[in-house]
N, C-alpha and C positions, 0 to 999 in steps of 0.2 A: 352771747344773750342766750340764755336757756329758757324756754316756755315752761313755767312753772305747773302750768294746767296739763303739760302732756306726760302725765306720770302712768305707771302702769302697775298691774298687780301680779304676783308670782304666779305664773301658768300651773295647772295639773299636765304634765306631761301627755297623760291618757287623753286629755281632753283636746290637744292640739288639733287644729283642723287645717286641712290645705288651703291656701289663700284662692280666692275668687278673682278672675280676671276684672278689671275695672279700667276706666279711662277717664281724663279729665281736660278741660279746655281752660288755659289761662287767657281770658279774655283781655286785652289791653286797648288802651287808646290814648292819643295826645290830649294833655289837659288844655283849658283855655289859659289865653295871656301867657303863654310860655312857661307855665308851672310844671311841664316835663310830663313823663310817661304814668298814666293812672291805670289801676287794676280793678277788676270787679271782684268784689268780695261778697259772699252772702253768708247770712247766719244759718244754720242747720237747727231745725226745730228738735225740740227736747223728746227724745224718744228712750230714755233711760239708759243709753249706752255712752261710750267712749267718747263719740262724736258728736254727743248731745251739746248744742249751743256752740259748736267752732265755728270760726269764719273761715270759708273754703271757696275754692274755685268750683265752677259748675262742672259736674261729674257724678258718674255711679257705676254700676255693674254692668258688665258686657252680657247681653241675654241672648236666647236663641233667635229671636227676630232679627237681631243685628245681621246674624249670617245670613238669613233669608233675604236680606236687603241689598245685596252686594249689586243686582242689577241697576239700582238708582244712584249708583255712584258715579262722578265724574273726576277727571284727573289723576285716577289711581286706581290700578286692580291689585288683587290679593298678591300676586307675585312680588310687585312693586313695595307693596305695603309690608309684607312679611320680612322682605329684605331688608327695609329700613329699619324695622323693629328687631332684626335677628332672631325671627322665628321660621320653621320649617312651612308654616302655613297659618293662615288665620289672621294674619296680620291687619285685614281690613276690617276684622269684627271691631276691633279697638277704635278705627277712625270714625265707623259709623255710629258707635256707641258713644264716644266722645261728642258728636253732633246732635245726635238724639237727646242726649241727656242736658245737654246746652239748652236746646230748645225747650224740652219739658219744664227744667227748673227756672231759667231765665228769659226765655220767649226770644232768645235769638237764634236764627237759622241759617247756617251757613249752606246755601244752595243757590242755584242758578235755573232760570227757565228754559225753555225748549230752543230759545234763541242765544243761550248762554249767557244771559245778563243776570246780574246778582239780584236775587229776591230782594223787593223793597217792601217792608211791610207797616211803614208810615208815610202819612203825607203831612201837609203843613199843620192838619189840625191833631194829629196823632195817628192811632192805629187805623188805617183806611179798612174797607171791605174786605179785601183780600186777605189782610193782616189778621182780622177778626176770625175769618173761616178759617185759617191756619191755627191760630191759637185755640180754637175748639177742641183741637186733636191734642193738645197737650196734657189733659187729663187722661184719656184713653190710653196714650203712649205710656204714660206714668202708671198706669195699671194694667200695662202689658196685654189690654185688649184689642191693639192693632198696632201694626209695626209701622217704622217709618217708611219702608218700602210701599206699603199700601197708601199711604199719605202721599208719597212722591208720585205715585201712580194716577191718583186721583186729580193732582193739581198740575201734573205736566212738569215735575220738579226733577232734578239731579242734585246730589248732594256734592256741594264744592269741597272736595277733601283736599285738594290743593292748596287750599288756605291755611291748613294746618300744618305747623312745622313742629316735628318731633323734639320734645325738649329735654324730659327726663325720664328716669325709669324707678320706682320705689316700691319695695316690698315690705309689707307690715312684718315686725319682728314675731317671732312666736309666742312672746307671752300675751298677745292681744287675744282677746275672745274672737273678734272678728277679724280676720286677716285679708289683705286685697293686694294682688299684684297689679299696680296701676302704671299705665302709660299716662304722661302729662305731654299735652300739645300746647304751642302757643300759636295765637292769632290775633290779629287786629278785628275790633268790634266790626260787624257787618255794617256799611253804609245804608242810612235810612232805617234803621231798626231801632228800637228802645228797650233796654233790659227791663223786665218785669217779674220779679220772683214770683213763684207760684203761689206762696202761702200755704203750703202743703209741706212739703220737703223744707222748704227755705222761707224765714220768717221775715228776714230783714235783708237790705242788701246796700252796699256802698261803693263808689267810686273813690278810690283813694290812691295817693302816691305811695309806691313800696315803702318810702323812708317815713312816711306818716302813719301807716299801718304798722310798722316796726316798732314806732315810738309810742305807739297805744297797746303795745301789747300786754300792759299790766290789765288792761279791761277788754280786748279783743282775744278771745281763747284762740291761739295759733297754733295748730298742730306742726309736728317737725318739718313734713314735706312743705307746707305752706309757708313757715317761716324761712326755709332757706331759700325758695323759690323767690320770695320776697326779696332776700339779700342779692340774690341774683339779678334781678330786674332793677335794683335800685343803682347799680352800674351804668344804667342807660338813660341816656337824655332825651330820647324820641321812640316811638314805636320802630320808625325805620331801622335805627340802630341796633334795637333789640332783635328784629327779624333778621337783619342780616349778619348779626353775630350767630343767632341759632340755625340759619340757613347753612352757614358755611360748614365743610367737610369736618366731622369732628366725631369721636367714639362717644356713645351715648352708654355710660356704666351704670349696672344694675346698684341701687343703694338700698341696703337692708340695714338700718339701725340695729344695734347691739343693745342689750338691756343691761345696765349697771346699777348698783346700789351706792350710796353716799351720804352727805350731809343734806342733799335735797330729795332724799329718799330714792324709791326706783324711777328711773327715766330713761327714755332711749339715748344712746351715744351714736353720732353720725361719724362717717370716715374721716372728716377732718378733723376729729377730736383725738387727743394723744392717746387716750384708753381704748380707741375702737379695735385695734389688731388683736390686742391683748384679752380682751373681752371675748371675742369671737374663739379664741385659744382655749381659755379658762371655762368658758359657760356657753358651747355653742347650741346648746338649746334654748338658750335666754331664759333660764330660771332666775335672772337677778342674783346670781350667788356670787358674783365678783363686783370689785369696785371700781368707780371711774375716776377715784382719788388715790393719790398716794399718801398713806398716813404714817406718819414718824412712828417707828417702834411697833409696828404691826407687821407680824411674819405673813408673806404671801406664799402659798404654796403654787408654784408655777409648771411644775412636773413632779414624777414621783421622785426625781433625783435632784431637783432645784427648789430652792427657797429665796425669797427677797425679803432685806428689811431696809427700810430706808431711815437715813438719821435726819433727826429735827435741825437743818441747818439750811433750810430753804433761803434762796437769797436772789438778787440778781444775776449772780454768778453760778450758783448751783443749782437753779431752778427749783424744783420741789422738795430737794434735798438730795444727799449722796447715797446711792444705792450700795448696800453690801449684799453679796450673793453666798449661799451656801451650795455646794455640789457634792453628794454623795450617797450614803445609805448603806444598803446591802446588809448580810448576817452580821458583818462586825458592827454597824450602824456608826461609821466614821464619817467625819465631814470635812471639806476643806471650804476655807474663807477666801472670797475675791475680794480685795478691798475694804479692809475694816473700817475705815471712815476717818472722820474727825477726832480730835482727842475730846471725846464726851464719853463720860461715865456711863451716862444712861443709855446709850447707843451700843456701848461693849455690853451691856446687862441684858439689853434687847438680843444680840446677836446670840450670847450664850443661851437666852430661854427660848431662842427660835430652834437652835441646833438640837434635833431628835438625839444625837451621840455626841461622842466626844469628838473634839475638833483636833484633827491631826495636822493640817497642813493650812499654811496662811500664802496666799499669792496676791502682790500688788502689781495694778497695771502701771503707775507711776507715782512719783512722791510729791505731787502738790497736795498742799495741806489739808484739803478735804478729803483726801482718799486713803494715805497712809499713816497718820501719826498714830491711830488707835492700834496699830500694830504692837506697839510694846506694851501696852494694859494687856491685850488679848494674848500675847504669848506668855506674859508672865502667868496670867490665869489658866492656859491650856497647856504650856510647854510644845505648841506646835511649831513645827518646822517653817521658817520664812523663805520665800522665795521672790525674787525681782532683781531690779537693776538701779544702780546709784546713777543720778543725773550727771552729765558732763558740768554744768554750772550751777552752784549752790544758790543764786538767787531764786526767791520764791519756792525754795523746797524744803521738805521735811528731812531736817539732818539729823533726826534721830533713828531714820530708819537703816538699819545694817541687815541686809539678807544673809541667811545661813546658805544660801546657794544663790550664786550670781547665774542669770540667765542671758544667754546670747540670741534666744530666740531657735525654734525648731526642737526644743526638748517637749517631750511628751510624758505625761503621767497618767498611769493608770490608776485610777481610785475606785472604791465600792461603787457599786449601782444596784438598783432595786433589782429584787428577783435573779439575784445571781448574775445579772449584766455588770459591765464596767461601765465607769463614767471617766472618760479618756479626756485629758486636757493637753492641748497642744498650745504651745506658748508661741507667740508670733511677734517679732519685734516691728514696732510701728512708730517709727520716730516722726517728729513733726510737731504735735502739740508740746512734746517734751521730748528730749534726747533719749531718755529712757523706756520711752513708754511702749507698753507690750499689750497685746490683746491674747485673749485665750478664747480657743475653740473647743467647745464641749462636741466632740465629733459625733457622738451617737444621736444628737437633737439638731446637727449642723447650725448650732447656735453659738455666737461669738460675743463673747463679753469686750465691750469696746472701751471700757473707762471713759475718758474724755475724746477720743478720737472720732466717735460719732456720739453726739448728744442730740437728744429728742427736743424740737421746737426752739434750738438755739444754735448759734453759729459759735464754734469754737474759737477762742482767741488763740493765735500764735505770737508768742511773744519772745523775740531774740533776746540774747543770743543762744538761750537753750531750744526755744522755738524755731522751726525752720520751715519756711512756706513749701520749698520745692521737696523737702523730705515729706512733708504733709501730704501734698497732692501725690506723690510717688507711692507712698503708703496706700493711699486710698485706692489707686488703681491696681495695685498689686492685691489688695484684699478683694477686688470686684472679679479677679479671675477665680477665686474660690469658691466650693459648692456650697454657699450657706442659705438658710432659710428662714433665720431669726436673729436680730440683734439684742442685747441685752445691755442697754447703755447706763454709764454711771450715773446719768440723771435722766429719768424718766420712765415710762413704760417699755414692755418687750415692743419692737418694732419689725413688722413683716415687710416683705421685698427689700433684702438687704443690698442688692446690686443697685436698684433704683435709687434707694436712699443715698448711697454714696456718690452715685454719678451725678445726682443732683448737687451734692456738695462741691464735687470738682466742677460742675458747671458755674456754680455760683462764684467760686474762687477766680476762676478764669474770667468771667465777666467782671468781677471788681477788679483783677489784675489789668484787664483792657481799660478801665476807668482811670486807673492809677497812671499807665502810660499815656493816655488821652489828656491827663491832667499836666503830667509834666511836658507834653508838647505843647500846650496852649500857656502855660504859666513859666515854665523854666527859663532859665535857672530859677528856681523858688525853694525855700524851705519847706522841711515836711510838715509844718502847721499849717501853710497855706494850701498845701495839697490835701492835707485833712479835709477842709472846709468843702472843697469840691468833690473829692472821691466820697464822702460819706455826707454828702449833703440830705440823704434820705434816711439818715440815723439821728435821733435825738442828740442835742448837743451834752445831754448828761452822760452819753457814753462814749463821747469823743476820746477820753482818757484811754478806754478801753480799746477803741478802733484805733488809736494811734500805733499802738503794739502791734496789730495784724498790719496797718499801712505799711510800718517799718519793715516787717517781715517782706510783704509784697515788693518793696523798694530794694531789700538787700538780695531777693530772688532776681529781680530784675537787673540789678547789677552785676550780679554773678554771671547771668546770661549775655553781659554787655549790652543790654538793651537800653541801660541808663547809667549816667556818670554821676559822681558825687563829689564836690571840690567845696570844703569849708563849710559843710552843713547846707550847700545848695544842690539841687537835683536838677539834671537837665539830659537831654539827649546826646549821644555821642556826636562828636564832631562829624560833619558832613551828614547825620542823619536826617536833620530836618530837612536839608535840601534835598535829599532823596526821595523824601516823602509828598515833596510838592509835584 
């Protein structure tokens, strides 16, 4: 779900401004009658800017008075606050600003009196005399006429900063006219206090379950940080559960959306979206010049020596479509093609149109039918020399593939590159998904073309006999030892942090393998179909036919390691293994 209201306009680089420090409190409470956690949301007044009308959490800009109010803080000093926020100093300013802004905008005050008791602003009839006296400070604080430190001294209060748990860190992308470097905190609503919006900055407020707020995204303007915070809180059934999770040791990473263009216009793209890393590489200033969608037939310049064209064969198996890459350039303006793709005349024409010069070489990662069949047509049109391997088993393979040069792995090809540089491709044999699978390393960019060895947002199917689970995991582990900075998958956008991505795949495979072994232990002797239902209970039944291929690969690996045995289609632990496990 993407907030359609959270659109952006192309920025003028000369007008880009540094972000202003800001702080926000996400105020939560337990709803009545077991309805779950509720969040305080308020609608901002119309100021003619991007935030106008947005439903937000209480918060605002850190001001100079917050730095001068450190003396009224309890439960935290600047050194500890700065350490939590990863700052050399000034961390306490954010905590003070969060409490002050929450009080200004929503009338909720995180403070204790001289005896350490939580400040109570309500009695049975509503706001009491003390609460009314404090409420009179909301306007002067908002207008920066007084500081929260002065208020605390007058009423003998200290800010209860230990009630705030550091939740997240958001940085507005460069495309915004107003930019904020915002620290989000999580806190339970103070007891005996009632939220009352100020009527100036905030003109309406609601207590909503996160799921209900998300369901109303069509009529509540939710900015990206608000939406993602609501999605996070929707996981918790109570305030205590949310606070316990947020309080546990964890690293709070900076989140700065990138800006991309596509069928929904310009919009922010966050780190868990497939296009995020690529947008940061292609458009670091956030000018909105790169796309968050893979568009079939559209040539995308990924670097001076690298172009991508995506085939129009998107499906459950191929994701957004198969990527074809062109590598080269230089004075000779000669190019190599990696994975010509499916037998699609329109895609071949798109490759030819995308190539700035003559295509001299074709490299194929493997011969599954979405990667190599267009080789025949492309070679006929260009006369390019074909490189790759033939699979050990013909099932599911492109039988038309006939390489001019058979690659064993380890071959290095020096191709033209921009500005007199080379574009060096190293062939790396990576069996597992297929016996003949090759990856190609573009050494100048530390970028690995992964074919189907690593796919984005999808698990690779390992299909015996040509697919081999042990070989697949081994190939991934070997690649983790290489110095890589980018992955260029056969399906999806460029991927950053290659080692982390591949280690995650290995961990996923080993976790699934443990489930296979546990299922054999509990059900065996059992047929593979019975094991499938248990091992892939988390996968929709419509995908079970494909899952059976990978399950078989896991069973074959465990059999070869003597961890399971198979007799007449029934899988079980080896004799004596069950007793040894008791």
